N, CA, C and O atoms as a Maestro MAE file, in Angstrom:
{
 s_m_m2io_version
 :::
 2.0.0
}

f_m_ct {
 s_m_title
 :::
 protein
 m_atom[340] {
  # First column is atom index #
  i_m_mmod_type
  r_m_x_coord
  r_m_y_coord
  r_m_z_coord
  i_m_residue_number
  s_m_chain_name
  s_m_pdb_residue_name
  s_m_pdb_atom_name
  i_m_atomic_number
  :::
  1 25 -4.068 9.201 -16.069 1 A "MET " " N  " 7
  2 3 -5.155 8.312 -15.752 1 A "MET " " CA " 6
  3 2 -5.148 8.082 -14.239 1 A "MET " " C  " 6
  4 15 -4.123 7.696 -13.678 1 A "MET " " O  " 8
  5 25 -6.262 8.312 -13.586 2 A "THR " " N  " 7
  6 3 -6.355 8.184 -12.138 2 A "THR " " CA " 6
  7 2 -6.969 6.840 -11.767 2 A "THR " " C  " 6
  8 15 -7.978 6.417 -12.330 2 A "THR " " O  " 8
  9 25 -6.335 6.188 -10.810 3 A "TYR " " N  " 7
  10 3 -6.816 4.911 -10.306 3 A "TYR " " CA " 6
  11 2 -7.676 5.143 -9.067 3 A "TYR " " C  " 6
  12 15 -7.501 6.124 -8.344 3 A "TYR " " O  " 8
  13 25 -8.593 4.235 -8.843 4 A "ARG " " N  " 7
  14 3 -9.396 4.275 -7.623 4 A "ARG " " CA " 6
  15 2 -8.646 3.503 -6.539 4 A "ARG " " C  " 6
  16 15 -8.034 2.476 -6.832 4 A "ARG " " O  " 8
  17 25 -8.680 3.974 -5.306 5 A "ILE " " N  " 7
  18 3 -8.005 3.325 -4.190 5 A "ILE " " CA " 6
  19 2 -9.040 2.572 -3.369 5 A "ILE " " C  " 6
  20 15 -10.065 3.136 -2.986 5 A "ILE " " O  " 8
  21 25 -8.773 1.300 -3.099 6 A "GLU " " N  " 7
  22 3 -9.621 0.501 -2.220 6 A "GLU " " CA " 6
  23 2 -8.740 -0.144 -1.169 6 A "GLU " " C  " 6
  24 15 -7.612 -0.540 -1.459 6 A "GLU " " O  " 8
  25 25 -9.247 -0.254 0.052 7 A "LEU " " N  " 7
  26 3 -8.536 -0.908 1.141 7 A "LEU " " CA " 6
  27 2 -9.322 -2.134 1.580 7 A "LEU " " C  " 6
  28 15 -10.545 -2.087 1.707 7 A "LEU " " O  " 8
  29 25 -8.611 -3.227 1.809 8 A "THR " " N  " 7
  30 3 -9.268 -4.398 2.379 8 A "THR " " CA " 6
  31 2 -9.577 -4.105 3.842 8 A "THR " " C  " 6
  32 15 -9.050 -3.150 4.411 8 A "THR " " O  " 8
  33 25 -10.424 -4.921 4.445 9 A "LYS " " N  " 7
  34 3 -10.736 -4.745 5.867 9 A "LYS " " CA " 6
  35 2 -9.476 -4.888 6.712 9 A "LYS " " C  " 6
  36 15 -9.317 -4.198 7.719 9 A "LYS " " O  " 8
  37 25 -8.585 -5.781 6.303 10 A "THR " " N  " 7
  38 3 -7.322 -5.958 7.018 10 A "THR " " CA " 6
  39 2 -6.497 -4.681 6.959 10 A "THR " " C  " 6
  40 15 -5.938 -4.261 7.972 10 A "THR " " O  " 8
  41 25 -6.413 -4.065 5.802 11 A "ALA " " N  " 7
  42 3 -5.644 -2.828 5.652 11 A "ALA " " CA " 6
  43 2 -6.263 -1.694 6.469 11 A "ALA " " C  " 6
  44 15 -5.542 -0.891 7.060 11 A "ALA " " O  " 8
  45 25 -7.588 -1.626 6.503 12 A "GLU " " N  " 7
  46 3 -8.246 -0.603 7.315 12 A "GLU " " CA " 6
  47 2 -7.904 -0.792 8.790 12 A "GLU " " C  " 6
  48 15 -7.625 0.178 9.494 12 A "GLU " " O  " 8
  49 25 -7.926 -2.032 9.253 13 A "ARG " " N  " 7
  50 3 -7.572 -2.344 10.637 13 A "ARG " " CA " 6
  51 2 -6.112 -2.005 10.909 13 A "ARG " " C  " 6
  52 15 -5.774 -1.473 11.966 13 A "ARG " " O  " 8
  53 25 -5.252 -2.317 9.945 14 A "ASP " " N  " 7
  54 3 -3.824 -2.021 10.093 14 A "ASP " " CA " 6
  55 2 -3.587 -0.520 10.247 14 A "ASP " " C  " 6
  56 15 -2.744 -0.103 11.041 14 A "ASP " " O  " 8
  57 25 -4.324 0.288 9.494 15 A "LEU " " N  " 7
  58 3 -4.158 1.744 9.567 15 A "LEU " " CA " 6
  59 2 -4.492 2.286 10.952 15 A "LEU " " C  " 6
  60 15 -3.865 3.239 11.414 15 A "LEU " " O  " 8
  61 25 -5.471 1.685 11.612 16 A "LEU " " N  " 7
  62 3 -5.851 2.144 12.949 16 A "LEU " " CA " 6
  63 2 -4.753 1.894 13.977 16 A "LEU " " C  " 6
  64 15 -4.708 2.570 15.005 16 A "LEU " " O  " 8
  65 25 -3.868 0.932 13.716 17 A "ALA " " N  " 7
  66 3 -2.810 0.577 14.658 17 A "ALA " " CA " 6
  67 2 -1.524 1.372 14.444 17 A "ALA " " C  " 6
  68 15 -0.584 1.246 15.229 17 A "ALA " " O  " 8
  69 25 -1.472 2.178 13.402 18 A "VAL " " N  " 7
  70 3 -0.253 2.922 13.063 18 A "VAL " " CA " 6
  71 2 -0.167 4.187 13.921 18 A "VAL " " C  " 6
  72 15 -1.180 4.856 14.126 18 A "VAL " " O  " 8
  73 25 1.030 4.525 14.428 19 A "PRO " " N  " 7
  74 3 1.191 5.772 15.194 19 A "PRO " " CA " 6
  75 2 0.834 6.997 14.343 19 A "PRO " " C  " 6
  76 15 1.081 7.019 13.137 19 A "PRO " " O  " 8
  77 25 0.253 8.007 14.981 20 A "LYS " " N  " 7
  78 3 -0.234 9.187 14.254 20 A "LYS " " CA " 6
  79 2 0.827 9.905 13.423 20 A "LYS " " C  " 6
  80 15 0.515 10.332 12.311 20 A "LYS " " O  " 8
  81 25 2.077 10.064 13.904 21 A "PRO " " N  " 7
  82 3 3.056 10.757 13.052 21 A "PRO " " CA " 6
  83 2 3.308 10.044 11.716 21 A "PRO " " C  " 6
  84 15 3.556 10.691 10.698 21 A "PRO " " O  " 8
  85 25 3.242 8.724 11.730 22 A "VAL " " N  " 7
  86 3 3.478 7.949 10.508 22 A "VAL " " CA " 6
  87 2 2.204 7.895 9.663 22 A "VAL " " C  " 6
  88 15 2.270 7.768 8.441 22 A "VAL " " O  " 8
  89 25 1.063 7.991 10.310 23 A "LEU " " N  " 7
  90 3 -0.224 7.867 9.624 23 A "LEU " " CA " 6
  91 2 -0.385 8.911 8.518 23 A "LEU " " C  " 6
  92 15 -0.883 8.589 7.439 23 A "LEU " " O  " 8
  93 25 0.023 10.142 8.770 24 A "LYS " " N  " 7
  94 3 -0.097 11.192 7.752 24 A "LYS " " CA " 6
  95 2 0.738 10.863 6.522 24 A "LYS " " C  " 6
  96 15 0.301 11.082 5.392 24 A "LYS " " O  " 8
  97 25 1.940 10.338 6.741 25 A "ARG " " N  " 7
  98 3 2.806 9.989 5.613 25 A "ARG " " CA " 6
  99 2 2.239 8.800 4.840 25 A "ARG " " C  " 6
  100 15 2.313 8.757 3.612 25 A "ARG " " O  " 8
  101 25 1.672 7.834 5.569 26 A "LEU " " N  " 7
  102 3 1.054 6.683 4.903 26 A "LEU " " CA " 6
  103 2 -0.143 7.131 4.066 26 A "LEU " " C  " 6
  104 15 -0.309 6.693 2.928 26 A "LEU " " O  " 8
  105 25 -0.973 8.002 4.632 27 A "ASP " " N  " 7
  106 3 -2.134 8.513 3.893 27 A "ASP " " CA " 6
  107 2 -1.707 9.207 2.603 27 A "ASP " " C  " 6
  108 15 -2.297 8.993 1.544 27 A "ASP " " O  " 8
  109 25 -0.678 10.038 2.709 28 A "ALA " " N  " 7
  110 3 -0.201 10.757 1.522 28 A "ALA " " CA " 6
  111 2 0.304 9.787 0.462 28 A "ALA " " C  " 6
  112 15 0.062 9.978 -0.730 28 A "ALA " " O  " 8
  113 25 1.003 8.751 0.897 29 A "CYS " " N  " 7
  114 3 1.533 7.764 -0.044 29 A "CYS " " CA " 6
  115 2 0.401 6.978 -0.707 29 A "CYS " " C  " 6
  116 15 0.422 6.750 -1.916 29 A "CYS " " O  " 8
  117 25 -0.585 6.565 0.090 30 A "ILE " " N  " 7
  118 3 -1.713 5.805 -0.455 30 A "ILE " " CA " 6
  119 2 -2.476 6.653 -1.473 30 A "ILE " " C  " 6
  120 15 -2.833 6.165 -2.545 30 A "ILE " " O  " 8
  121 25 -2.725 7.907 -1.141 31 A "LEU " " N  " 7
  122 3 -3.427 8.785 -2.081 31 A "LEU " " CA " 6
  123 2 -2.594 9.035 -3.334 31 A "LEU " " C  " 6
  124 15 -3.147 9.212 -4.420 31 A "LEU " " O  " 8
  125 25 -1.274 9.050 -3.192 32 A "GLY " " N  " 7
  126 3 -0.392 9.224 -4.342 32 A "GLY " " CA " 6
  127 2 -0.437 8.050 -5.304 32 A "GLY " " C  " 6
  128 15 -0.152 8.202 -6.492 32 A "GLY " " O  " 8
  129 25 -0.798 6.869 -4.788 33 A "LEU " " N  " 7
  130 3 -0.897 5.690 -5.653 33 A "LEU " " CA " 6
  131 2 -2.012 5.843 -6.690 33 A "LEU " " C  " 6
  132 15 -1.988 5.175 -7.723 33 A "LEU " " O  " 8
  133 25 -2.977 6.705 -6.426 34 A "ALA " " N  " 7
  134 3 -4.064 6.930 -7.385 34 A "ALA " " CA " 6
  135 2 -3.530 7.559 -8.669 34 A "ALA " " C  " 6
  136 15 -4.004 7.243 -9.761 34 A "ALA " " O  " 8
  137 25 -2.553 8.440 -8.542 35 A "ASP " " N  " 7
  138 3 -1.978 9.098 -9.717 35 A "ASP " " CA " 6
  139 2 -0.861 8.284 -10.350 35 A "ASP " " C  " 6
  140 15 -0.717 8.265 -11.573 35 A "ASP " " O  " 8
  141 25 -0.071 7.611 -9.518 36 A "ASP " " N  " 7
  142 3 1.068 6.829 -10.008 36 A "ASP " " CA " 6
  143 2 1.159 5.534 -9.210 36 A "ASP " " C  " 6
  144 15 1.782 5.515 -8.148 36 A "ASP " " O  " 8
  145 25 0.551 4.445 -9.697 37 A "PRO " " N  " 7
  146 3 0.556 3.198 -8.938 37 A "PRO " " CA " 6
  147 2 1.927 2.522 -8.863 37 A "PRO " " C  " 6
  148 15 2.106 1.580 -8.090 37 A "PRO " " O  " 8
  149 25 2.881 2.982 -9.645 38 A "LEU " " N  " 7
  150 3 4.238 2.435 -9.588 38 A "LEU " " CA " 6
  151 2 5.237 3.574 -9.362 38 A "LEU " " C  " 6
  152 15 6.016 3.908 -10.255 38 A "LEU " " O  " 8
  153 25 5.211 4.170 -8.159 39 A "PRO " " N  " 7
  154 3 6.117 5.294 -7.893 39 A "PRO " " CA " 6
  155 2 7.562 4.820 -7.784 39 A "PRO " " C  " 6
  156 15 7.805 3.618 -7.669 39 A "PRO " " O  " 8
  157 25 8.521 5.736 -7.817 40 A "PRO " " N  " 7
  158 3 9.923 5.338 -7.643 40 A "PRO " " CA " 6
  159 2 10.113 4.623 -6.306 40 A "PRO " " C  " 6
  160 15 9.573 5.042 -5.282 40 A "PRO " " O  " 8
  161 25 10.880 3.551 -6.333 41 A "GLY " " N  " 7
  162 3 11.154 2.800 -5.113 41 A "GLY " " CA " 6
  163 2 10.215 1.637 -4.864 41 A "GLY " " C  " 6
  164 15 10.419 0.870 -3.923 41 A "GLY " " O  " 8
  165 25 9.191 1.493 -5.692 42 A "VAL " " N  " 7
  166 3 8.265 0.381 -5.510 42 A "VAL " " CA " 6
  167 2 8.937 -0.909 -5.956 42 A "VAL " " C  " 6
  168 15 9.734 -0.908 -6.894 42 A "VAL " " O  " 8
  169 25 8.614 -2.016 -5.279 43 A "LYS " " N  " 7
  170 3 9.165 -3.313 -5.660 43 A "LYS " " CA " 6
  171 2 8.043 -4.327 -5.775 43 A "LYS " " C  " 6
  172 15 7.092 -4.319 -4.994 43 A "LYS " " O  " 8
  173 25 8.173 -5.195 -6.759 44 A "LYS " " N  " 7
  174 3 7.231 -6.298 -6.897 44 A "LYS " " CA " 6
  175 2 7.684 -7.396 -5.948 44 A "LYS " " C  " 6
  176 15 8.866 -7.739 -5.916 44 A "LYS " " O  " 8
  177 25 6.762 -7.946 -5.181 45 A "LEU " " N  " 7
  178 3 7.120 -8.977 -4.217 45 A "LEU " " CA " 6
  179 2 7.290 -10.315 -4.916 45 A "LEU " " C  " 6
  180 15 6.487 -10.694 -5.768 45 A "LEU " " O  " 8
  181 25 8.338 -11.018 -4.546 46 A "LYS " " N  " 7
  182 3 8.598 -12.333 -5.124 46 A "LYS " " CA " 6
  183 2 7.604 -13.341 -4.558 46 A "LYS " " C  " 6
  184 15 7.159 -13.217 -3.417 46 A "LYS " " O  " 8
  185 25 7.266 -14.329 -5.360 47 A "ASN " " N  " 7
  186 3 6.356 -15.400 -4.957 47 A "ASN " " CA " 6
  187 2 5.026 -14.873 -4.425 47 A "ASN " " C  " 6
  188 15 4.418 -15.479 -3.543 47 A "ASN " " O  " 8
  189 25 4.591 -13.764 -4.956 48 A "SER " " N  " 7
  190 3 3.292 -13.223 -4.553 48 A "SER " " CA " 6
  191 2 2.557 -12.824 -5.822 48 A "SER " " C  " 6
  192 15 3.119 -12.167 -6.699 48 A "SER " " O  " 8
  193 25 1.369 -13.202 -5.906 49 A "ASP " " N  " 7
  194 3 0.570 -13.059 -7.116 49 A "ASP " " CA " 6
  195 2 0.289 -11.595 -7.454 49 A "ASP " " C  " 6
  196 15 -0.807 -11.097 -7.193 49 A "ASP " " O  " 8
  197 25 1.268 -10.909 -8.032 50 A "GLY " " N  " 7
  198 3 1.069 -9.541 -8.490 50 A "GLY " " CA " 6
  199 2 1.036 -8.485 -7.405 50 A "GLY " " C  " 6
  200 15 0.455 -7.419 -7.605 50 A "GLY " " O  " 8
  201 25 1.647 -8.755 -6.257 51 A "LEU " " N  " 7
  202 3 1.669 -7.771 -5.176 51 A "LEU " " CA " 6
  203 2 2.899 -6.882 -5.273 51 A "LEU " " C  " 6
  204 15 3.972 -7.320 -5.687 51 A "LEU " " O  " 8
  205 25 2.723 -5.634 -4.886 52 A "TYR " " N  " 7
  206 3 3.811 -4.659 -4.852 52 A "TYR " " CA " 6
  207 2 3.922 -4.112 -3.440 52 A "TYR " " C  " 6
  208 15 2.982 -4.204 -2.650 52 A "TYR " " O  " 8
  209 25 5.087 -3.541 -3.130 53 A "ARG " " N  " 7
  210 3 5.250 -2.893 -1.840 53 A "ARG " " CA " 6
  211 2 5.964 -1.570 -2.011 53 A "ARG " " C  " 6
  212 15 6.844 -1.414 -2.856 53 A "ARG " " O  " 8
  213 25 5.560 -0.627 -1.187 54 A "VAL " " N  " 7
  214 3 6.209 0.675 -1.164 54 A "VAL " " CA " 6
  215 2 6.572 0.975 0.294 54 A "VAL " " C  " 6
  216 15 5.811 0.674 1.214 54 A "VAL " " O  " 8
  217 25 7.741 1.570 0.477 55 A "ARG " " N  " 7
  218 3 8.247 1.880 1.815 55 A "ARG " " CA " 6
  219 2 7.828 3.284 2.235 55 A "ARG " " C  " 6
  220 15 7.853 4.227 1.444 55 A "ARG " " O  " 8
  221 25 7.449 3.390 3.489 56 A "VAL " " N  " 7
  222 3 7.208 4.683 4.127 56 A "VAL " " CA " 6
  223 2 7.842 4.573 5.504 56 A "VAL " " C  " 6
  224 15 7.240 4.039 6.435 56 A "VAL " " O  " 8
  225 25 9.065 5.084 5.625 57 A "SER " " N  " 7
  226 3 9.831 4.966 6.865 57 A "SER " " CA " 6
  227 2 10.023 3.477 7.166 57 A "SER " " C  " 6
  228 15 10.506 2.738 6.309 57 A "SER " " O  " 8
  229 25 9.653 3.025 8.366 58 A "ASP " " N  " 7
  230 3 9.785 1.611 8.721 58 A "ASP " " CA " 6
  231 2 8.522 0.823 8.397 58 A "ASP " " C  " 6
  232 15 8.413 -0.348 8.759 58 A "ASP " " O  " 8
  233 25 7.581 1.447 7.728 59 A "TYR " " N  " 7
  234 3 6.314 0.803 7.405 59 A "TYR " " CA " 6
  235 2 6.250 0.458 5.920 59 A "TYR " " C  " 6
  236 15 6.916 1.074 5.088 59 A "TYR " " O  " 8
  237 25 5.432 -0.540 5.618 60 A "ARG " " N  " 7
  238 3 5.267 -0.995 4.241 60 A "ARG " " CA " 6
  239 2 3.786 -1.007 3.881 60 A "ARG " " C  " 6
  240 15 2.929 -1.337 4.700 60 A "ARG " " O  " 8
  241 25 3.514 -0.641 2.646 61 A "ILE " " N  " 7
  242 3 2.165 -0.728 2.090 61 A "ILE " " CA " 6
  243 2 2.218 -1.814 1.023 61 A "ILE " " C  " 6
  244 15 2.957 -1.695 0.046 61 A "ILE " " O  " 8
  245 25 1.442 -2.860 1.209 62 A "ILE " " N  " 7
  246 3 1.375 -3.971 0.258 62 A "ILE " " CA " 6
  247 2 0.085 -3.800 -0.545 62 A "ILE " " C  " 6
  248 15 -0.995 -3.651 0.028 62 A "ILE " " O  " 8
  249 25 0.204 -3.823 -1.875 63 A "TYR " " N  " 7
  250 3 -0.976 -3.576 -2.692 63 A "TYR " " CA " 6
  251 2 -0.905 -4.323 -4.018 63 A "TYR " " C  " 6
  252 15 0.143 -4.827 -4.422 63 A "TYR " " O  " 8
  253 25 -2.052 -4.374 -4.674 64 A "ARG " " N  " 7
  254 3 -2.194 -5.020 -5.984 64 A "ARG " " CA " 6
  255 2 -2.800 -3.998 -6.938 64 A "ARG " " C  " 6
  256 15 -3.677 -3.222 -6.558 64 A "ARG " " O  " 8
  257 25 -2.329 -4.005 -8.165 65 A "ILE " " N  " 7
  258 3 -2.871 -3.111 -9.193 65 A "ILE " " CA " 6
  259 2 -3.791 -3.928 -10.094 65 A "ILE " " C  " 6
  260 15 -3.379 -4.935 -10.670 65 A "ILE " " O  " 8
  261 25 -5.029 -3.486 -10.208 66 A "GLU " " N  " 7
  262 3 -5.993 -4.148 -11.081 66 A "GLU " " CA " 6
  263 2 -6.207 -3.245 -12.298 66 A "GLU " " C  " 6
  264 15 -7.060 -2.358 -12.290 66 A "GLU " " O  " 8
  265 25 -5.414 -3.492 -13.342 67 A "GLN " " N  " 7
  266 3 -5.389 -2.631 -14.530 67 A "GLN " " CA " 6
  267 2 -6.740 -2.571 -15.250 67 A "GLN " " C  " 6
  268 15 -7.124 -1.521 -15.764 67 A "GLN " " O  " 8
  269 25 -7.451 -3.689 -15.284 68 A "GLU " " N  " 7
  270 3 -8.696 -3.745 -16.057 68 A "GLU " " CA " 6
  271 2 -9.735 -2.763 -15.542 68 A "GLU " " C  " 6
  272 15 -10.490 -2.183 -16.322 68 A "GLU " " O  " 8
  273 25 -9.773 -2.576 -14.219 69 A "ILE " " N  " 7
  274 3 -10.788 -1.693 -13.633 69 A "ILE " " CA " 6
  275 2 -10.166 -0.448 -13.003 69 A "ILE " " C  " 6
  276 15 -10.827 0.265 -12.248 69 A "ILE " " O  " 8
  277 25 -8.887 -0.188 -13.314 70 A "LEU " " N  " 7
  278 3 -8.168 0.992 -12.830 70 A "LEU " " CA " 6
  279 2 -8.311 1.169 -11.318 70 A "LEU " " C  " 6
  280 15 -8.756 2.212 -10.837 70 A "LEU " " O  " 8
  281 25 -7.923 0.124 -10.581 71 A "THR " " N  " 7
  282 3 -8.033 0.136 -9.128 71 A "THR " " CA " 6
  283 2 -6.723 -0.295 -8.498 71 A "THR " " C  " 6
  284 15 -6.058 -1.209 -8.985 71 A "THR " " O  " 8
  285 25 -6.357 0.370 -7.408 72 A "VAL " " N  " 7
  286 3 -5.242 -0.053 -6.570 72 A "VAL " " CA " 6
  287 2 -5.869 -0.600 -5.296 72 A "VAL " " C  " 6
  288 15 -6.535 0.135 -4.567 72 A "VAL " " O  " 8
  289 25 -5.663 -1.886 -5.024 73 A "LEU " " N  " 7
  290 3 -6.224 -2.541 -3.848 73 A "LEU " " CA " 6
  291 2 -5.134 -2.673 -2.797 73 A "LEU " " C  " 6
  292 15 -4.204 -3.461 -2.964 73 A "LEU " " O  " 8
  293 25 -5.241 -1.908 -1.715 74 A "VAL " " N  " 7
  294 3 -4.276 -1.979 -0.618 74 A "VAL " " CA " 6
  295 2 -4.654 -3.186 0.228 74 A "VAL " " C  " 6
  296 15 -5.748 -3.252 0.789 74 A "VAL " " O  " 8
  297 25 -3.725 -4.147 0.311 75 A "VAL " " N  " 7
  298 3 -3.993 -5.415 0.972 75 A "VAL " " CA " 6
  299 2 -3.588 -5.381 2.437 75 A "VAL " " C  " 6
  300 15 -4.317 -5.872 3.299 75 A "VAL " " O  " 8
  301 25 -2.416 -4.798 2.720 76 A "LYS " " N  " 7
  302 3 -1.900 -4.828 4.083 76 A "LYS " " CA " 6
  303 2 -0.986 -3.639 4.318 76 A "LYS " " C  " 6
  304 15 -0.311 -3.170 3.402 76 A "LYS " " O  " 8
  305 25 -0.968 -3.156 5.550 77 A "ILE " " N  " 7
  306 3 -0.096 -2.058 5.960 77 A "ILE " " CA " 6
  307 2 0.490 -2.447 7.303 77 A "ILE " " C  " 6
  308 15 -0.236 -2.887 8.195 77 A "ILE " " O  " 8
  309 25 1.797 -2.289 7.456 78 A "GLY " " N  " 7
  310 3 2.371 -2.625 8.751 78 A "GLY " " CA " 6
  311 2 3.846 -2.324 8.841 78 A "GLY " " C  " 6
  312 15 4.488 -1.929 7.868 78 A "GLY " " O  " 8
  313 25 4.368 -2.522 10.047 79 A "HIS " " N  " 7
  314 3 5.794 -2.343 10.288 79 A "HIS " " CA " 6
  315 2 6.551 -3.397 9.499 79 A "HIS " " C  " 6
  316 15 6.051 -4.502 9.288 79 A "HIS " " O  " 8
  317 25 7.740 -3.060 9.071 80 A "ARG " " N  " 7
  318 3 8.494 -3.942 8.173 80 A "ARG " " CA " 6
  319 2 8.787 -5.305 8.774 80 A "ARG " " C  " 6
  320 15 8.925 -6.279 8.033 80 A "ARG " " O  " 8
  321 25 8.888 -5.408 10.096 81 A "ARG " " N  " 7
  322 3 9.194 -6.710 10.700 81 A "ARG " " CA " 6
  323 2 7.961 -7.601 10.823 81 A "ARG " " C  " 6
  324 15 8.084 -8.795 11.095 81 A "ARG " " O  " 8
  325 25 6.765 -7.024 10.622 82 A "GLU " " N  " 7
  326 3 5.540 -7.802 10.805 82 A "GLU " " CA " 6
  327 2 4.709 -7.975 9.536 82 A "GLU " " C  " 6
  328 15 3.917 -8.912 9.443 82 A "GLU " " O  " 8
  329 25 4.877 -7.095 8.570 83 A "VAL " " N  " 7
  330 3 3.945 -7.035 7.446 83 A "VAL " " CA " 6
  331 2 4.039 -8.242 6.512 83 A "VAL " " C  " 6
  332 15 3.058 -8.571 5.846 83 A "VAL " " O  " 8
  333 25 5.175 -8.898 6.448 84 A "TYR " " N  " 7
  334 3 5.341 -10.004 5.501 84 A "TYR " " CA " 6
  335 2 4.921 -11.351 6.081 84 A "TYR " " C  " 6
  336 15 4.984 -12.363 5.383 84 A "TYR " " O  " 8
  337 25 4.502 -11.385 7.316 85 A "ARG " " N  " 7
  338 3 4.120 -12.656 7.959 85 A "ARG " " CA " 6
  339 2 2.747 -13.097 7.546 85 A "ARG " " C  " 6
  340 15 2.273 -14.142 7.993 85 A "ARG " " O  " 8
  :::
 }
 m_bond[339] {
  # First column is bond index #
  i_m_from
  i_m_to
  i_m_order
  :::
  1 1 2 1
  2 2 3 1
  3 3 4 2
  4 3 5 1
  5 5 6 1
  6 6 7 1
  7 7 8 2
  8 7 9 1
  9 9 10 1
  10 10 11 1
  11 11 12 2
  12 11 13 1
  13 13 14 1
  14 14 15 1
  15 15 16 2
  16 15 17 1
  17 17 18 1
  18 18 19 1
  19 19 20 2
  20 19 21 1
  21 21 22 1
  22 22 23 1
  23 23 24 2
  24 23 25 1
  25 25 26 1
  26 26 27 1
  27 27 28 2
  28 27 29 1
  29 29 30 1
  30 30 31 1
  31 31 32 2
  32 31 33 1
  33 33 34 1
  34 34 35 1
  35 35 36 2
  36 35 37 1
  37 37 38 1
  38 38 39 1
  39 39 40 2
  40 39 41 1
  41 41 42 1
  42 42 43 1
  43 43 44 2
  44 43 45 1
  45 45 46 1
  46 46 47 1
  47 47 48 2
  48 47 49 1
  49 49 50 1
  50 50 51 1
  51 51 52 2
  52 51 53 1
  53 53 54 1
  54 54 55 1
  55 55 56 2
  56 55 57 1
  57 57 58 1
  58 58 59 1
  59 59 60 2
  60 59 61 1
  61 61 62 1
  62 62 63 1
  63 63 64 2
  64 63 65 1
  65 65 66 1
  66 66 67 1
  67 67 68 2
  68 67 69 1
  69 69 70 1
  70 70 71 1
  71 71 72 2
  72 71 73 1
  73 73 74 1
  74 74 75 1
  75 75 76 2
  76 75 77 1
  77 77 78 1
  78 78 79 1
  79 79 80 2
  80 79 81 1
  81 81 82 1
  82 82 83 1
  83 83 84 2
  84 83 85 1
  85 85 86 1
  86 86 87 1
  87 87 88 2
  88 87 89 1
  89 89 90 1
  90 90 91 1
  91 91 92 2
  92 91 93 1
  93 93 94 1
  94 94 95 1
  95 95 96 2
  96 95 97 1
  97 97 98 1
  98 98 99 1
  99 99 100 2
  100 99 101 1
  101 101 102 1
  102 102 103 1
  103 103 104 2
  104 103 105 1
  105 105 106 1
  106 106 107 1
  107 107 108 2
  108 107 109 1
  109 109 110 1
  110 110 111 1
  111 111 112 2
  112 111 113 1
  113 113 114 1
  114 114 115 1
  115 115 116 2
  116 115 117 1
  117 117 118 1
  118 118 119 1
  119 119 120 2
  120 119 121 1
  121 121 122 1
  122 122 123 1
  123 123 124 2
  124 123 125 1
  125 125 126 1
  126 126 127 1
  127 127 128 2
  128 127 129 1
  129 129 130 1
  130 130 131 1
  131 131 132 2
  132 131 133 1
  133 133 134 1
  134 134 135 1
  135 135 136 2
  136 135 137 1
  137 137 138 1
  138 138 139 1
  139 139 140 2
  140 139 141 1
  141 141 142 1
  142 142 143 1
  143 143 144 2
  144 143 145 1
  145 145 146 1
  146 146 147 1
  147 147 148 2
  148 147 149 1
  149 149 150 1
  150 150 151 1
  151 151 152 2
  152 151 153 1
  153 153 154 1
  154 154 155 1
  155 155 156 2
  156 155 157 1
  157 157 158 1
  158 158 159 1
  159 159 160 2
  160 159 161 1
  161 161 162 1
  162 162 163 1
  163 163 164 2
  164 163 165 1
  165 165 166 1
  166 166 167 1
  167 167 168 2
  168 167 169 1
  169 169 170 1
  170 170 171 1
  171 171 172 2
  172 171 173 1
  173 173 174 1
  174 174 175 1
  175 175 176 2
  176 175 177 1
  177 177 178 1
  178 178 179 1
  179 179 180 2
  180 179 181 1
  181 181 182 1
  182 182 183 1
  183 183 184 2
  184 183 185 1
  185 185 186 1
  186 186 187 1
  187 187 188 2
  188 187 189 1
  189 189 190 1
  190 190 191 1
  191 191 192 2
  192 191 193 1
  193 193 194 1
  194 194 195 1
  195 195 196 2
  196 195 197 1
  197 197 198 1
  198 198 199 1
  199 199 200 2
  200 199 201 1
  201 201 202 1
  202 202 203 1
  203 203 204 2
  204 203 205 1
  205 205 206 1
  206 206 207 1
  207 207 208 2
  208 207 209 1
  209 209 210 1
  210 210 211 1
  211 211 212 2
  212 211 213 1
  213 213 214 1
  214 214 215 1
  215 215 216 2
  216 215 217 1
  217 217 218 1
  218 218 219 1
  219 219 220 2
  220 219 221 1
  221 221 222 1
  222 222 223 1
  223 223 224 2
  224 223 225 1
  225 225 226 1
  226 226 227 1
  227 227 228 2
  228 227 229 1
  229 229 230 1
  230 230 231 1
  231 231 232 2
  232 231 233 1
  233 233 234 1
  234 234 235 1
  235 235 236 2
  236 235 237 1
  237 237 238 1
  238 238 239 1
  239 239 240 2
  240 239 241 1
  241 241 242 1
  242 242 243 1
  243 243 244 2
  244 243 245 1
  245 245 246 1
  246 246 247 1
  247 247 248 2
  248 247 249 1
  249 249 250 1
  250 250 251 1
  251 251 252 2
  252 251 253 1
  253 253 254 1
  254 254 255 1
  255 255 256 2
  256 255 257 1
  257 257 258 1
  258 258 259 1
  259 259 260 2
  260 259 261 1
  261 261 262 1
  262 262 263 1
  263 263 264 2
  264 263 265 1
  265 265 266 1
  266 266 267 1
  267 267 268 2
  268 267 269 1
  269 269 270 1
  270 270 271 1
  271 271 272 2
  272 271 273 1
  273 273 274 1
  274 274 275 1
  275 275 276 2
  276 275 277 1
  277 277 278 1
  278 278 279 1
  279 279 280 2
  280 279 281 1
  281 281 282 1
  282 282 283 1
  283 283 284 2
  284 283 285 1
  285 285 286 1
  286 286 287 1
  287 287 288 2
  288 287 289 1
  289 289 290 1
  290 290 291 1
  291 291 292 2
  292 291 293 1
  293 293 294 1
  294 294 295 1
  295 295 296 2
  296 295 297 1
  297 297 298 1
  298 298 299 1
  299 299 300 2
  300 299 301 1
  301 301 302 1
  302 302 303 1
  303 303 304 2
  304 303 305 1
  305 305 306 1
  306 306 307 1
  307 307 308 2
  308 307 309 1
  309 309 310 1
  310 310 311 1
  311 311 312 2
  312 311 313 1
  313 313 314 1
  314 314 315 1
  315 315 316 2
  316 315 317 1
  317 317 318 1
  318 318 319 1
  319 319 320 2
  320 319 321 1
  321 321 322 1
  322 322 323 1
  323 323 324 2
  324 323 325 1
  325 325 326 1
  326 326 327 1
  327 327 328 2
  328 327 329 1
  329 329 330 1
  330 330 331 1
  331 331 332 2
  332 331 333 1
  333 333 334 1
  334 334 335 1
  335 335 336 2
  336 335 337 1
  337 337 338 1
  338 338 339 1
  339 339 340 2
  :::
 }
}
């Protein structure tokens, strides 16, 4: 079952700030979420309403899975020291 990928405006802005070498890996990971929204290594964030995070090098992709409409909503993308703020 394939999920649709959606990015919030914040996530789109975050992607523009990512260095190009990391950008390709982030893109591949985001597109991979369409086939498997819970890949190995994913963690559910504590005290966050259904948010998950996946690591890509020093960067994190924060997203929510909306099972009813088969959508993965990417909320935020950023360096690990900044993304949780």
